A tleap script that builds the chain and sets N, CA, C and O, in Angstrom:
source leaprc.protein.ff14SB
mol = sequence {
  NMET LYS TYR ARG LEU MET ASP LEU LEU ALA
  CYS PRO MET CYS LYS HIE PHE PRO LEU LYS
  LEU TYR VAL PHE SER GLU LYS GLU VAL GLU
  ARG GLU LEU SER SER GLU ASP LYS LYS PRO
  LEU CYS GLU LEU TYR CYS SER PHE LYS SER
  SER TYR VAL LYS ASP LEU ASN SER SER PRO
  PRO CYS GLU ASP CYS ILE ARG HIE GLU ILE
  VAL ASP GLY LEU LEU PHE CYS GLU SER CYS
  ASN ARG TRP TYR PRO ILE ILE ASP GLU ILE
  PRO ARG MET LEU PRO ASP LYS LEU ARG LYS
  GLU GLU GLU ASP VAL LYS PHE LEU GLU LYS
  TYR LYS GLU ARG ILE PRO LYS THR ILE LEU
  SER ASN GLY VAL PRO PHE ARG LEU CLYS
}
set mol.1.N position { -54.248 149.922 -73.867 }
set mol.1.CA position { -53.432 149.794 -72.690 }
set mol.1.C position { -54.313 149.278 -71.552 }
set mol.1.O position { -55.426 149.759 -71.341 }
set mol.2.N position { -53.816 148.336 -70.862 }
set mol.2.CA position { -54.547 147.808 -69.704 }
set mol.2.C position { -54.407 148.753 -68.516 }
set mol.2.O position { -53.343 149.330 -68.293 }
set mol.3.N position { -55.478 148.906 -67.764 }
set mol.3.CA position { -55.434 149.741 -66.564 }
set mol.3.C position { -54.339 149.252 -65.610 }
set mol.3.O position { -53.699 150.051 -64.927 }
set mol.4.N position { -54.134 147.963 -65.573 }
set mol.4.CA position { -53.157 147.374 -64.659 }
set mol.4.C position { -51.743 147.917 -64.879 }
set mol.4.O position { -50.933 147.926 -63.952 }
set mol.5.N position { -51.449 148.362 -66.079 }
set mol.5.CA position { -50.128 148.898 -66.388 }
set mol.5.C position { -49.795 150.125 -65.538 }
set mol.5.O position { -48.624 150.404 -65.280 }
set mol.6.N position { -50.813 150.848 -65.108 }
set mol.6.CA position { -50.588 152.047 -64.295 }
set mol.6.C position { -49.928 151.723 -62.963 }
set mol.6.O position { -49.312 152.591 -62.344 }
set mol.7.N position { -50.054 150.476 -62.520 }
set mol.7.CA position { -49.415 150.043 -61.278 }
set mol.7.C position { -47.896 149.945 -61.450 }
set mol.7.O position { -47.165 149.855 -60.463 }
set mol.8.N position { -47.427 149.962 -62.682 }
set mol.8.CA position { -46.005 149.803 -62.982 }
set mol.8.C position { -45.341 151.064 -63.533 }
set mol.8.O position { -44.120 151.203 -63.467 }
set mol.9.N position { -46.146 151.985 -64.079 }
set mol.9.CA position { -45.590 153.149 -64.758 }
set mol.9.C position { -45.262 154.298 -63.807 }
set mol.9.O position { -46.036 154.635 -62.911 }
set mol.10.N position { -44.098 154.883 -64.031 }
set mol.10.CA position { -43.692 156.110 -63.355 }
set mol.10.C position { -43.199 157.063 -64.434 }
set mol.10.O position { -42.889 156.633 -65.544 }
set mol.11.N position { -43.124 158.331 -64.126 }
set mol.11.CA position { -42.633 159.304 -65.096 }
set mol.11.C position { -41.193 158.950 -65.461 }
set mol.11.O position { -40.353 158.814 -64.572 }
set mol.12.N position { -40.896 158.800 -66.742 }
set mol.12.CA position { -39.525 158.448 -67.132 }
set mol.12.C position { -38.516 159.572 -66.866 }
set mol.12.O position { -37.311 159.324 -66.826 }
set mol.13.N position { -38.998 160.791 -66.686 }
set mol.13.CA position { -38.079 161.912 -66.476 }
set mol.13.C position { -37.762 162.133 -64.981 }
set mol.13.O position { -36.597 162.259 -64.604 }
set mol.14.N position { -38.803 162.178 -64.139 }
set mol.14.CA position { -38.551 162.483 -62.721 }
set mol.14.C position { -38.859 161.304 -61.788 }
set mol.14.O position { -38.634 161.389 -60.581 }
set mol.15.N position { -39.371 160.216 -62.348 }
set mol.15.CA position { -39.657 158.973 -61.603 }
set mol.15.C position { -40.848 159.067 -60.645 }
set mol.15.O position { -41.015 158.200 -59.788 }
set mol.16.N position { -41.677 160.112 -60.780 }
set mol.16.CA position { -42.863 160.256 -59.919 }
set mol.16.C position { -43.861 159.122 -60.169 }
set mol.16.O position { -44.064 158.692 -61.304 }
set mol.17.N position { -44.475 158.651 -59.090 }
set mol.17.CA position { -45.491 157.593 -59.142 }
set mol.17.C position { -46.569 157.933 -58.131 }
set mol.17.O position { -46.243 158.393 -57.036 }
set mol.18.N position { -47.832 157.728 -58.448 }
set mol.18.CA position { -48.396 157.278 -59.714 }
set mol.18.C position { -48.647 158.460 -60.653 }
set mol.18.O position { -48.701 159.617 -60.236 }
set mol.19.N position { -48.794 158.130 -61.912 }
set mol.19.CA position { -49.172 159.129 -62.899 }
set mol.19.C position { -50.684 159.297 -62.870 }
set mol.19.O position { -51.407 158.363 -62.523 }
set mol.20.N position { -51.159 160.467 -63.228 }
set mol.20.CA position { -52.597 160.727 -63.321 }
set mol.20.C position { -53.049 160.263 -64.693 }
set mol.20.O position { -52.395 160.538 -65.699 }
set mol.21.N position { -54.168 159.562 -64.730 }
set mol.21.CA position { -54.687 158.992 -65.975 }
set mol.21.C position { -55.968 159.693 -66.383 }
set mol.21.O position { -56.893 159.841 -65.584 }
set mol.22.N position { -56.012 160.123 -67.638 }
set mol.22.CA position { -57.233 160.663 -68.239 }
set mol.22.C position { -57.597 159.742 -69.399 }
set mol.22.O position { -56.808 159.560 -70.326 }
set mol.23.N position { -58.783 159.169 -69.344 }
set mol.23.CA position { -59.222 158.232 -70.383 }
set mol.23.C position { -60.189 158.954 -71.322 }
set mol.23.O position { -61.196 159.507 -70.880 }
set mol.24.N position { -59.877 158.945 -72.616 }
set mol.24.CA position { -60.741 159.576 -73.611 }
set mol.24.C position { -61.610 158.545 -74.319 }
set mol.24.O position { -62.750 158.839 -74.680 }
set mol.25.N position { -61.088 157.349 -74.518 }
set mol.25.CA position { -61.900 156.261 -75.074 }
set mol.25.C position { -61.327 154.935 -74.595 }
set mol.25.O position { -60.122 154.788 -74.392 }
set mol.26.N position { -62.222 153.985 -74.423 }
set mol.26.CA position { -61.812 152.654 -73.997 }
set mol.26.C position { -62.678 151.629 -74.698 }
set mol.26.O position { -63.702 151.957 -75.297 }
set mol.27.N position { -62.249 150.391 -74.611 }
set mol.27.CA position { -63.040 149.320 -75.205 }
set mol.27.C position { -63.190 148.203 -74.191 }
set mol.27.O position { -62.364 148.028 -73.295 }
set mol.28.N position { -64.271 147.452 -74.358 }
set mol.28.CA position { -64.484 146.292 -73.501 }
set mol.28.C position { -63.979 145.061 -74.225 }
set mol.28.O position { -64.184 144.899 -75.428 }
set mol.29.N position { -63.320 144.201 -73.476 }
set mol.29.CA position { -62.823 142.945 -74.025 }
set mol.29.C position { -63.368 141.808 -73.173 }
set mol.29.O position { -63.664 141.987 -71.992 }
set mol.30.N position { -63.494 140.655 -73.777 }
set mol.30.CA position { -63.982 139.495 -73.031 }
set mol.30.C position { -62.796 138.806 -72.393 }
set mol.30.O position { -61.951 138.219 -73.070 }
set mol.31.N position { -62.754 138.891 -71.083 }
set mol.31.CA position { -61.645 138.298 -70.345 }
set mol.31.C position { -62.126 138.035 -68.937 }
set mol.31.O position { -62.930 138.793 -68.394 }
set mol.32.N position { -61.640 136.978 -68.355 }
set mol.32.CA position { -61.979 136.666 -66.966 }
set mol.32.C position { -60.708 136.331 -66.210 }
set mol.32.O position { -59.721 135.886 -66.796 }
set mol.33.N position { -60.741 136.546 -64.917 }
set mol.33.CA position { -59.606 136.187 -64.080 }
set mol.33.C position { -59.485 134.672 -64.038 }
set mol.33.O position { -60.477 133.962 -63.871 }
set mol.34.N position { -58.276 134.193 -64.188 }
set mol.34.CA position { -58.062 132.758 -64.065 }
set mol.34.C position { -57.893 132.406 -62.592 }
set mol.34.O position { -57.653 133.284 -61.763 }
set mol.35.N position { -58.014 131.172 -62.280 }
set mol.35.CA position { -57.888 130.747 -60.882 }
set mol.35.C position { -56.467 130.968 -60.347 }
set mol.35.O position { -56.272 131.050 -59.134 }
set mol.36.N position { -55.467 131.067 -61.246 }
set mol.36.CA position { -54.092 131.305 -60.814 }
set mol.36.C position { -53.829 132.778 -60.485 }
set mol.36.O position { -52.888 133.103 -59.761 }
set mol.37.N position { -54.684 133.672 -61.034 }
set mol.37.CA position { -54.475 135.102 -60.787 }
set mol.37.C position { -54.656 135.410 -59.309 }
set mol.37.O position { -55.619 134.992 -58.668 }
set mol.38.N position { -53.682 136.163 -58.797 }
set mol.38.CA position { -53.780 136.590 -57.404 }
set mol.38.C position { -54.625 137.854 -57.352 }
set mol.38.O position { -54.642 138.641 -58.298 }
set mol.39.N position { -55.319 138.038 -56.252 }
set mol.39.CA position { -56.046 139.279 -56.042 }
set mol.39.C position { -55.387 140.026 -54.915 }
set mol.39.O position { -54.989 139.387 -53.941 }
set mol.40.N position { -55.247 141.297 -54.971 }
set mol.40.CA position { -55.509 142.128 -56.139 }
set mol.40.C position { -54.393 141.994 -57.177 }
set mol.40.O position { -53.248 141.692 -56.841 }
set mol.41.N position { -54.746 142.223 -58.432 }
set mol.41.CA position { -53.748 142.146 -59.494 }
set mol.41.C position { -52.747 143.296 -59.386 }
set mol.41.O position { -51.554 143.114 -59.630 }
set mol.42.N position { -53.236 144.467 -59.023 }
set mol.42.CA position { -52.350 145.618 -58.826 }
set mol.42.C position { -51.814 145.578 -57.406 }
set mol.42.O position { -52.565 145.349 -56.458 }
set mol.43.N position { -50.542 145.795 -57.265 }
set mol.43.CA position { -49.922 145.719 -55.946 }
set mol.43.C position { -49.997 147.029 -55.173 }
set mol.43.O position { -50.252 147.029 -53.968 }
set mol.44.N position { -49.775 148.153 -55.867 }
set mol.44.CA position { -49.731 149.443 -55.171 }
set mol.44.C position { -50.897 150.366 -55.517 }
set mol.44.O position { -51.531 150.937 -54.631 }
set mol.45.N position { -51.176 150.506 -56.825 }
set mol.45.CA position { -52.109 151.530 -57.270 }
set mol.45.C position { -53.154 150.955 -58.212 }
set mol.45.O position { -52.817 150.326 -59.215 }
set mol.46.N position { -54.427 151.173 -57.886 }
set mol.46.CA position { -55.542 150.744 -58.731 }
set mol.46.C position { -56.004 151.941 -59.554 }
set mol.46.O position { -56.723 152.800 -59.044 }
set mol.47.N position { -55.602 152.007 -60.814 }
set mol.47.CA position { -55.981 153.152 -61.647 }
set mol.47.C position { -57.448 153.082 -62.054 }
set mol.47.O position { -58.040 154.104 -62.401 }
set mol.48.N position { -58.034 151.907 -62.017 }
set mol.48.CA position { -59.455 151.770 -62.344 }
set mol.48.C position { -60.293 152.534 -61.320 }
set mol.48.O position { -61.361 153.047 -61.653 }
set mol.49.N position { -59.817 152.613 -60.087 }
set mol.49.CA position { -60.494 153.356 -59.013 }
set mol.49.C position { -59.728 154.622 -58.615 }
set mol.49.O position { -60.152 155.344 -57.713 }
set mol.50.N position { -58.609 154.890 -59.280 }
set mol.50.CA position { -57.768 156.055 -58.975 }
set mol.50.C position { -57.432 156.146 -57.491 }
set mol.50.O position { -57.615 157.181 -56.849 }
set mol.51.N position { -56.938 155.035 -56.975 }
set mol.51.CA position { -56.641 154.984 -55.544 }
set mol.51.C position { -55.537 153.970 -55.276 }
set mol.51.O position { -55.368 152.993 -56.005 }
set mol.52.N position { -54.786 154.235 -54.199 }
set mol.52.CA position { -53.835 153.220 -53.764 }
set mol.52.C position { -54.637 152.007 -53.284 }
set mol.52.O position { -55.704 152.159 -52.689 }
set mol.53.N position { -54.127 150.822 -53.541 }
set mol.53.CA position { -54.821 149.585 -53.169 }
set mol.53.C position { -55.109 149.567 -51.669 }
set mol.53.O position { -56.193 149.161 -51.249 }
set mol.54.N position { -54.148 150.001 -50.865 }
set mol.54.CA position { -54.324 149.976 -49.409 }
set mol.54.C position { -55.430 150.919 -48.934 }
set mol.54.O position { -55.960 150.745 -47.836 }
set mol.55.N position { -55.781 151.914 -49.749 }
set mol.55.CA position { -56.803 152.893 -49.359 }
set mol.55.C position { -58.209 152.548 -49.838 }
set mol.55.O position { -59.165 153.250 -49.508 }
set mol.56.N position { -58.344 151.481 -50.606 }
set mol.56.CA position { -59.676 151.093 -51.089 }
set mol.56.C position { -60.520 150.595 -49.925 }
set mol.56.O position { -60.038 149.840 -49.081 }
set mol.57.N position { -61.768 151.016 -49.880 }
set mol.57.CA position { -62.675 150.594 -48.813 }
set mol.57.C position { -63.181 149.175 -49.011 }
set mol.57.O position { -63.601 148.517 -48.059 }
set mol.58.N position { -63.140 148.710 -50.246 }
set mol.58.CA position { -63.574 147.344 -50.537 }
set mol.58.C position { -62.475 146.660 -51.342 }
set mol.58.O position { -61.436 147.260 -51.618 }
set mol.59.N position { -62.703 145.424 -51.711 }
set mol.59.CA position { -61.690 144.731 -52.498 }
set mol.59.C position { -61.594 145.377 -53.886 }
set mol.59.O position { -62.592 145.886 -54.397 }
set mol.60.N position { -60.421 145.361 -54.492 }
set mol.60.CA position { -60.229 145.985 -55.802 }
set mol.60.C position { -61.163 145.365 -56.854 }
set mol.60.O position { -61.474 144.175 -56.789 }
set mol.61.N position { -61.597 146.166 -57.807 }
set mol.61.CA position { -62.539 145.694 -58.830 }
set mol.61.C position { -61.835 144.976 -59.988 }
set mol.61.O position { -62.071 145.305 -61.151 }
set mol.62.N position { -60.987 144.014 -59.684 }
set mol.62.CA position { -60.182 143.334 -60.707 }
set mol.62.C position { -61.049 142.702 -61.801 }
set mol.62.O position { -60.697 142.754 -62.979 }
set mol.63.N position { -62.165 142.117 -61.419 }
set mol.63.CA position { -63.050 141.469 -62.404 }
set mol.63.C position { -63.527 142.466 -63.459 }
set mol.63.O position { -63.581 142.136 -64.644 }
set mol.64.N position { -63.873 143.680 -63.034 }
set mol.64.CA position { -64.310 144.712 -63.984 }
set mol.64.C position { -63.119 145.294 -64.739 }
set mol.64.O position { -63.178 145.500 -65.952 }
set mol.65.N position { -62.068 145.550 -64.026 }
set mol.65.CA position { -60.898 146.207 -64.596 }
set mol.65.C position { -60.317 145.443 -65.787 }
set mol.65.O position { -59.987 146.052 -66.805 }
set mol.66.N position { -60.191 144.139 -65.674 }
set mol.66.CA position { -59.542 143.382 -66.754 }
set mol.66.C position { -60.384 143.351 -68.032 }
set mol.66.O position { -59.895 142.948 -69.087 }
set mol.67.N position { -61.635 143.771 -67.941 }
set mol.67.CA position { -62.500 143.796 -69.126 }
set mol.67.C position { -62.454 145.132 -69.862 }
set mol.67.O position { -63.132 145.294 -70.877 }
set mol.68.N position { -61.674 146.087 -69.376 }
set mol.68.CA position { -61.577 147.405 -69.994 }
set mol.68.C position { -60.140 147.696 -70.405 }
set mol.68.O position { -59.196 147.431 -69.661 }
set mol.69.N position { -59.996 148.244 -71.603 }
set mol.69.CA position { -58.683 148.660 -72.085 }
set mol.69.C position { -58.783 150.073 -72.622 }
set mol.69.O position { -59.754 150.431 -73.288 }
set mol.70.N position { -57.782 150.863 -72.329 }
set mol.70.CA position { -57.753 152.265 -72.745 }
set mol.70.C position { -57.274 152.327 -74.190 }
set mol.70.O position { -56.216 151.794 -74.526 }
set mol.71.N position { -58.058 152.982 -75.038 }
set mol.71.CA position { -57.688 153.151 -76.446 }
set mol.71.C position { -56.942 154.478 -76.620 }
set mol.71.O position { -55.841 154.513 -77.171 }
set mol.72.N position { -57.552 155.565 -76.144 }
set mol.72.CA position { -56.929 156.882 -76.224 }
set mol.72.C position { -57.039 157.560 -74.867 }
set mol.72.O position { -58.069 157.479 -74.198 }
set mol.73.N position { -55.970 158.223 -74.472 }
set mol.73.CA position { -55.971 158.906 -73.188 }
set mol.73.C position { -54.685 159.691 -72.998 }
set mol.73.O position { -53.924 159.923 -73.938 }
set mol.74.N position { -54.471 160.088 -71.762 }
set mol.74.CA position { -53.312 160.903 -71.454 }
set mol.74.C position { -52.804 160.544 -70.067 }
set mol.74.O position { -53.587 160.365 -69.133 }
set mol.75.N position { -51.495 160.440 -69.943 }
set mol.75.CA position { -50.839 160.234 -68.651 }
set mol.75.C position { -50.198 161.559 -68.262 }
set mol.75.O position { -49.583 162.226 -69.094 }
set mol.76.N position { -50.343 161.935 -67.002 }
set mol.76.CA position { -49.820 163.226 -66.552 }
set mol.76.C position { -49.022 163.059 -65.273 }
set mol.76.O position { -49.472 162.418 -64.323 }
set mol.77.N position { -47.839 163.639 -65.258 }
set mol.77.CA position { -46.990 163.630 -64.068 }
set mol.77.C position { -47.234 164.932 -63.304 }
set mol.77.O position { -46.907 166.015 -63.789 }
set mol.78.N position { -47.803 164.818 -62.127 }
set mol.78.CA position { -48.109 165.998 -61.321 }
set mol.78.C position { -46.859 166.622 -60.702 }
set mol.78.O position { -46.920 167.728 -60.165 }
set mol.79.N position { -45.742 165.930 -60.770 }
set mol.79.CA position { -44.502 166.446 -60.207 }
set mol.79.C position { -43.773 167.373 -61.182 }
set mol.79.O position { -43.361 168.466 -60.792 }
set mol.80.N position { -43.609 166.962 -62.429 }
set mol.80.CA position { -42.846 167.762 -63.393 }
set mol.80.C position { -43.704 168.339 -64.521 }
set mol.80.O position { -43.179 168.975 -65.434 }
set mol.81.N position { -45.017 168.121 -64.461 }
set mol.81.CA position { -45.977 168.637 -65.452 }
set mol.81.C position { -45.826 168.035 -66.846 }
set mol.81.O position { -46.330 168.596 -67.819 }
set mol.82.N position { -45.141 166.905 -66.951 }
set mol.82.CA position { -45.031 166.258 -68.249 }
set mol.82.C position { -46.281 165.429 -68.505 }
set mol.82.O position { -46.869 164.843 -67.596 }
set mol.83.N position { -46.660 165.403 -69.765 }
set mol.83.CA position { -47.801 164.594 -70.164 }
set mol.83.C position { -47.364 163.667 -71.288 }
set mol.83.O position { -46.453 163.973 -72.057 }
set mol.84.N position { -48.032 162.535 -71.360 }
set mol.84.CA position { -47.712 161.515 -72.350 }
set mol.84.C position { -49.017 161.016 -72.962 }
set mol.84.O position { -49.933 160.640 -72.230 }
set mol.85.N position { -49.120 161.007 -74.292 }
set mol.85.CA position { -50.358 160.546 -74.910 }
set mol.85.C position { -50.457 159.021 -74.916 }
set mol.85.O position { -49.452 158.312 -74.952 }
set mol.86.N position { -51.686 158.548 -74.880 }
set mol.86.CA position { -51.984 157.135 -75.134 }
set mol.86.C position { -52.739 157.139 -76.450 }
set mol.86.O position { -53.830 157.702 -76.540 }
set mol.87.N position { -52.168 156.518 -77.466 }
set mol.87.CA position { -52.757 156.521 -78.803 }
set mol.87.C position { -52.856 155.086 -79.293 }
set mol.87.O position { -51.869 154.350 -79.294 }
set mol.88.N position { -54.041 154.699 -79.706 }
set mol.88.CA position { -54.275 153.330 -80.201 }
set mol.88.C position { -53.762 152.282 -79.208 }
set mol.88.O position { -53.099 151.318 -79.593 }
set mol.89.N position { -54.075 152.485 -77.943 }
set mol.89.CA position { -53.772 151.561 -76.848 }
set mol.89.C position { -52.310 151.559 -76.409 }
set mol.89.O position { -51.927 150.752 -75.562 }
set mol.90.N position { -51.491 152.440 -76.965 }
set mol.90.CA position { -50.059 152.434 -76.645 }
set mol.90.C position { -49.666 153.727 -75.937 }
set mol.90.O position { -49.837 154.810 -76.497 }
set mol.91.N position { -49.136 153.631 -74.702 }
set mol.91.CA position { -48.642 154.836 -74.041 }
set mol.91.C position { -47.318 155.255 -74.676 }
set mol.91.O position { -46.392 154.450 -74.778 }
set mol.92.N position { -47.232 156.500 -75.097 }
set mol.92.CA position { -46.034 157.009 -75.779 }
set mol.92.C position { -45.224 157.829 -74.780 }
set mol.92.O position { -45.379 159.046 -74.677 }
set mol.93.N position { -44.369 157.142 -74.059 }
set mol.93.CA position { -43.619 157.767 -72.965 }
set mol.93.C position { -42.160 157.994 -73.361 }
set mol.93.O position { -41.241 157.412 -72.783 }
set mol.94.N position { -41.977 158.844 -74.350 }
set mol.94.CA position { -40.638 159.136 -74.857 }
set mol.94.C position { -40.016 160.309 -74.112 }
set mol.94.O position { -40.727 161.166 -73.587 }
set mol.95.N position { -38.677 160.347 -74.066 }
set mol.95.CA position { -38.009 161.530 -73.515 }
set mol.95.C position { -38.317 162.752 -74.389 }
set mol.95.O position { -38.621 162.614 -75.574 }
set mol.96.N position { -38.237 163.921 -73.807 }
set mol.96.CA position { -38.588 165.160 -74.515 }
set mol.96.C position { -37.913 165.287 -75.876 }
set mol.96.O position { -38.558 165.663 -76.855 }
set mol.97.N position { -36.623 164.979 -75.945 }
set mol.97.CA position { -35.876 165.198 -77.188 }
set mol.97.C position { -36.302 164.255 -78.324 }
set mol.97.O position { -35.995 164.521 -79.486 }
set mol.98.N position { -36.998 163.168 -78.005 }
set mol.98.CA position { -37.456 162.247 -79.047 }
set mol.98.C position { -38.918 162.473 -79.446 }
set mol.98.O position { -39.421 161.823 -80.362 }
set mol.99.N position { -39.586 163.381 -78.769 }
set mol.99.CA position { -40.989 163.657 -79.084 }
set mol.99.C position { -41.085 164.631 -80.242 }
set mol.99.O position { -40.208 165.470 -80.444 }
set mol.100.N position { -42.168 164.505 -80.999 }
set mol.100.CA position { -42.387 165.375 -82.153 }
set mol.100.C position { -43.465 166.396 -81.803 }
set mol.100.O position { -44.619 166.044 -81.557 }
set mol.101.N position { -43.067 167.661 -81.786 }
set mol.101.CA position { -43.977 168.726 -81.371 }
set mol.101.C position { -45.259 168.752 -82.193 }
set mol.101.O position { -46.348 168.908 -81.639 }
set mol.102.N position { -45.142 168.602 -83.493 }
set mol.102.CA position { -46.327 168.659 -84.365 }
set mol.102.C position { -47.346 167.579 -83.996 }
set mol.102.O position { -48.544 167.853 -83.924 }
set mol.103.N position { -46.872 166.355 -83.761 }
set mol.103.CA position { -47.776 165.263 -83.395 }
set mol.103.C position { -48.401 165.483 -82.024 }
set mol.103.O position { -49.594 165.241 -81.837 }
set mol.104.N position { -47.603 165.942 -81.066 }
set mol.104.CA position { -48.114 166.170 -79.715 }
set mol.104.C position { -49.140 167.305 -79.682 }
set mol.104.O position { -50.157 167.198 -78.996 }
set mol.105.N position { -48.882 168.388 -80.417 }
set mol.105.CA position { -49.820 169.509 -80.455 }
set mol.105.C position { -51.119 169.075 -81.138 }
set mol.105.O position { -52.202 169.498 -80.733 }
set mol.106.N position { -51.018 168.241 -82.159 }
set mol.106.CA position { -52.225 167.695 -82.813 }
set mol.106.C position { -53.071 166.910 -81.815 }
set mol.106.O position { -54.296 167.027 -81.800 }
set mol.107.N position { -52.411 166.113 -80.985 }
set mol.107.CA position { -53.099 165.328 -79.967 }
set mol.107.C position { -53.810 166.256 -78.982 }
set mol.107.O position { -54.972 166.033 -78.642 }
set mol.108.N position { -53.111 167.293 -78.526 }
set mol.108.CA position { -53.714 168.254 -77.605 }
set mol.108.C position { -54.931 168.935 -78.236 }
set mol.108.O position { -55.956 169.110 -77.577 }
set mol.109.N position { -54.821 169.311 -79.488 }
set mol.109.CA position { -55.939 169.945 -80.205 }
set mol.109.C position { -57.135 168.994 -80.293 }
set mol.109.O position { -58.277 169.391 -80.061 }
set mol.110.N position { -56.859 167.762 -80.624 }
set mol.110.CA position { -57.935 166.781 -80.794 }
set mol.110.C position { -58.742 166.588 -79.513 }
set mol.110.O position { -59.964 166.446 -79.567 }
set mol.111.N position { -58.075 166.581 -78.370 }
set mol.111.CA position { -58.750 166.293 -77.101 }
set mol.111.C position { -58.819 167.503 -76.166 }
set mol.111.O position { -59.003 167.334 -74.961 }
set mol.112.N position { -58.676 168.710 -76.697 }
set mol.112.CA position { -58.582 169.886 -75.829 }
set mol.112.C position { -59.801 170.097 -74.940 }
set mol.112.O position { -59.686 170.721 -73.885 }
set mol.113.N position { -60.953 169.596 -75.335 }
set mol.113.CA position { -62.148 169.739 -74.498 }
set mol.113.C position { -62.127 168.783 -73.310 }
set mol.113.O position { -62.890 168.964 -72.361 }
set mol.114.N position { -61.271 167.774 -73.347 }
set mol.114.CA position { -61.230 166.764 -72.291 }
set mol.114.C position { -59.958 166.821 -71.443 }
set mol.114.O position { -59.844 166.136 -70.426 }
set mol.115.N position { -59.018 167.637 -71.872 }
set mol.115.CA position { -57.744 167.768 -71.153 }
set mol.115.C position { -57.844 168.980 -70.222 }
set mol.115.O position { -58.292 170.045 -70.648 }
set mol.116.N position { -57.434 168.834 -68.959 }
set mol.116.CA position { -57.463 169.981 -68.048 }
set mol.116.C position { -56.680 171.177 -68.605 }
set mol.116.O position { -55.636 171.017 -69.238 }
set mol.117.N position { -57.205 172.359 -68.355 }
set mol.117.CA position { -56.607 173.598 -68.891 }
set mol.117.C position { -55.157 173.779 -68.444 }
set mol.117.O position { -54.341 174.322 -69.190 }
set mol.118.N position { -54.835 173.330 -67.240 }
set mol.118.CA position { -53.453 173.493 -66.765 }
set mol.118.C position { -52.471 172.700 -67.629 }
set mol.118.O position { -51.345 173.146 -67.852 }
set mol.119.N position { -52.884 171.539 -68.110 }
set mol.119.CA position { -52.009 170.747 -68.987 }
set mol.119.C position { -51.906 171.423 -70.344 }
set mol.119.O position { -50.823 171.485 -70.928 }
set mol.120.N position { -53.027 171.932 -70.852 }
set mol.120.CA position { -53.016 172.596 -72.159 }
set mol.120.C position { -52.122 173.842 -72.151 }
set mol.120.O position { -51.465 174.144 -73.147 }
set mol.121.N position { -52.101 174.555 -71.034 }
set mol.121.CA position { -51.341 175.811 -71.012 }
set mol.121.C position { -49.959 175.691 -70.368 }
set mol.121.O position { -49.076 176.495 -70.668 }
set mol.122.N position { -49.751 174.703 -69.490 }
set mol.122.CA position { -48.472 174.598 -68.775 }
set mol.122.C position { -47.784 173.252 -68.926 }
set mol.122.O position { -46.724 173.036 -68.337 }
set mol.123.N position { -48.364 172.336 -69.704 }
set mol.123.CA position { -47.790 171.001 -69.852 }
set mol.123.C position { -46.416 171.028 -70.499 }
set mol.123.O position { -46.087 171.928 -71.271 }
set mol.124.N position { -45.633 170.032 -70.170 }
set mol.124.CA position { -44.272 169.895 -70.696 }
set mol.124.C position { -44.228 168.601 -71.509 }
set mol.124.O position { -44.840 167.629 -71.066 }
set mol.125.N position { -43.574 168.508 -72.630 }
set mol.125.CA position { -42.717 169.511 -73.228 }
set mol.125.C position { -43.448 170.480 -74.168 }
set mol.125.O position { -42.890 171.512 -74.540 }
set mol.126.N position { -44.695 170.158 -74.557 }
set mol.126.CA position { -45.415 171.019 -75.498 }
set mol.126.C position { -46.760 171.397 -74.901 }
set mol.126.O position { -47.300 170.699 -74.043 }
set mol.127.N position { -47.286 172.514 -75.375 }
set mol.127.CA position { -48.585 172.997 -74.909 }
set mol.127.C position { -49.264 173.729 -76.048 }
set mol.127.O position { -48.644 174.024 -77.070 }
set mol.128.N position { -50.549 174.021 -75.865 }
set mol.128.CA position { -51.258 174.809 -76.872 }
set mol.128.C position { -50.917 176.281 -76.681 }
set mol.128.O position { -50.762 176.755 -75.555 }
set mol.129.N position { -50.805 176.981 -77.773 }
set mol.129.CA position { -50.443 178.408 -77.706 }
set mol.129.C position { -51.664 179.257 -77.870 }
set mol.129.O position { -51.570 180.484 -77.843 }
savepdb mol mol.pdb
quit
């Protein structure tokens, strides 16, 4: 998943923006900004710096950002406590009723040392017991 996608994603359940991003693994790709690309690429929120674009003290790090892609991570909605896994570069932002508890709990177990305790114990729709 590209960091830039965070500028577009909101919680599908409560529509909160921005989501909190936890990156567990990422990869570097060879890519450069083309001359047609506008700067900044993100309009509202720079997830690479975890800041609103308007609040950055310097210009956004677009050159660095486009060279990184998230392989595994977690998206968290601070409004409704829902979390969404990022697995193999794909954010899995399904409604609660379409999520599979066994798969989600496995994900939490796998990354429990890197996930904040509040998500592990109070996250929605599933948590570690």
